[in-house]
Structures are given as structure tokens and as C-alpha cells.
DRENDO-1510 file (C-alpha; in Angstrom, 1 decimal, always signed):
<recs>
REC; n; res; u; v; w
REC; 1; UNK; +81.5; +186.9; +95.0 .
REC; 2; UNK; +83.4; +184.3; +93.0 .
REC; 3; UNK; +82.1; +181.3; +94.8 .
REC; 4; UNK; +78.4; +182.0; +93.8 .
REC; 5; UNK; +79.4; +182.4; +90.2 .
REC; 6; UNK; +80.8; +178.9; +90.0 .
REC; 7; UNK; +77.7; +177.1; +91.4 .
REC; 8; UNK; +75.8; +174.9; +89.0 .
REC; 9; UNK; +72.0; +174.7; +89.0 .
REC; 10; UNK; +72.1; +171.5; +91.1 .
REC; 11; UNK; +74.3; +173.3; +93.7 .
REC; 12; UNK; +71.9; +176.2; +93.9 .
REC; 13; UNK; +69.0; +173.9; +94.4 .
REC; 14; UNK; +70.9; +172.0; +97.1 .
REC; 15; UNK; +71.8; +175.2; +98.9 .
REC; 16; UNK; +68.3; +176.6; +98.8 .
REC; 17; UNK; +66.9; +173.3; +100.1 .
REC; 18; UNK; +69.3; +173.2; +103.0 .
REC; 19; UNK; +68.8; +176.8; +104.0 .
REC; 20; UNK; +65.0; +176.6; +103.6 .
REC; 21; UNK; +64.8; +173.4; +105.6 .
REC; 22; UNK; +66.8; +175.0; +108.4 .
REC; 23; UNK; +64.6; +178.0; +108.5 .
REC; 24; UNK; +61.4; +175.9; +108.5 .
REC; 25; UNK; +62.6; +173.4; +111.2 .
REC; 26; UNK; +64.5; +175.7; +113.6 .
REC; 27; UNK; +61.4; +177.1; +115.5 .
REC; 28; UNK; +60.2; +173.5; +116.2 .
REC; 29; UNK; +63.6; +172.5; +117.5 .
REC; 30; UNK; +63.7; +175.5; +119.8 .
REC; 31; UNK; +60.2; +174.7; +121.1 .
REC; 32; UNK; +61.2; +171.1; +121.7 .
REC; 33; UNK; +64.3; +172.2; +123.6 .
REC; 34; UNK; +62.4; +174.6; +125.8 .
REC; 35; UNK; +59.8; +171.9; +126.7 .
REC; 36; UNK; +62.6; +169.5; +127.6 .
REC; 37; UNK; +64.3; +172.2; +129.7 .
REC; 38; UNK; +61.0; +173.0; +131.5 .
REC; 39; UNK; +60.4; +169.3; +132.3 .
REC; 40; UNK; +64.0; +169.0; +133.8 .
REC; 41; UNK; +63.6; +172.1; +135.8 .
REC; 42; UNK; +60.2; +171.0; +137.2 .
REC; 43; UNK; +61.7; +167.6; +138.0 .
REC; 44; UNK; +64.6; +169.2; +139.9 .
REC; 45; UNK; +62.2; +171.5; +141.6 .
REC; 46; UNK; +60.0; +168.7; +142.7 .
REC; 47; UNK; +62.8; +166.6; +144.1 .
REC; 48; UNK; +64.5; +169.7; +145.5 .
REC; 49; UNK; +67.6; +168.3; +144.0 .
REC; 50; UNK; +70.3; +170.9; +144.2 .
REC; 51; UNK; +73.7; +169.7; +143.1 .
REC; 52; UNK; +76.2; +172.4; +144.3 .
REC; 53; UNK; +79.7; +171.5; +145.1 .
REC; 54; UNK; +80.5; +173.3; +148.3 .
REC; 55; UNK; +84.2; +173.6; +147.6 .
REC; 56; UNK; +83.7; +175.5; +144.3 .
REC; 57; UNK; +84.0; +179.3; +144.2 .
REC; 58; UNK; +80.7; +181.1; +144.5 .
REC; 59; UNK; +78.7; +177.9; +145.4 .
REC; 60; UNK; +76.8; +179.6; +148.3 .
REC; 61; UNK; +75.8; +182.5; +146.0 .
REC; 62; UNK; +74.6; +180.1; +143.3 .
REC; 63; UNK; +72.6; +178.1; +145.9 .
REC; 64; UNK; +71.1; +181.3; +147.3 .
REC; 65; UNK; +70.1; +182.5; +143.8 .
REC; 66; UNK; +68.6; +179.1; +142.9 .
REC; 67; UNK; +66.6; +178.9; +146.1 .
REC; 68; UNK; +65.3; +182.5; +145.5 .
REC; 69; UNK; +64.4; +181.6; +141.9 .
REC; 70; UNK; +62.6; +178.5; +143.1 .
REC; 71; UNK; +60.5; +180.5; +145.5 .
REC; 72; UNK; +62.5; +179.9; +148.7 .
REC; 73; UNK; +63.6; +182.5; +151.1 .
REC; 74; UNK; +63.6; +185.8; +149.4 .
REC; 75; UNK; +65.3; +187.8; +152.2 .
REC; 76; UNK; +69.0; +188.2; +152.0 .
REC; 77; UNK; +70.4; +186.3; +155.0 .
REC; 78; UNK; +73.9; +187.5; +156.1 .
REC; 79; UNK; +74.0; +185.3; +159.2 .
REC; 80; UNK; +76.9; +183.4; +157.7 .
REC; 81; UNK; +79.2; +186.4; +157.6 .
REC; 82; UNK; +78.1; +188.1; +160.9 .
REC; 83; UNK; +81.0; +186.6; +162.8 .
REC; 84; UNK; +83.5; +188.2; +160.3 .
REC; 85; UNK; +81.9; +191.6; +160.6 .
REC; 86; UNK; +82.0; +191.9; +164.4 .
REC; 87; UNK; +84.8; +194.1; +165.7 .
</recs>
């Protein structure tokens, strides 16, 4: 490619330094992000703080999935739609 032909030695060193630094530091940043995410999830689990807007589409399904993922009721409760299914 033409762009790589026009790079000087300083530009090559700069490019290699930036790419190498990224490759070396990225795994540590990912680990840090996962630790932060686990701490926030445990804090939300401990407080049982579920922020679901009831007016939004699919809110009950998300709430049901979140409770199941947190170890709540694992059975599928259809009591909220039984009235609609009666003939």
C-alpha cells in the first residue's frame, strides 16, 4: 500500500509502539472491566435493586429473566395471562 511506503522511521517506531502498547494493555483493561461489572452485579443482587420501567415494552419478560438469573423462581408463571386465556 502507498501509505506504508511514505512512512519515515520515526513514524514506523511510533506505529509499532502504539500497536504494541495496545496489545499489551488490552487484557488488563478487560479484566478490570469484568471485575467492576461483577461488583456492580453483586451490589444490585444484594440490594435486590431491580430498575424496570413497567410502561416499557417487554418489561415483565426482562424482570422475569433477571429474577431467574439471580436464582429466583425458576418456574414459568403464567398466572398473569390466565384471565386472557379463559373462554
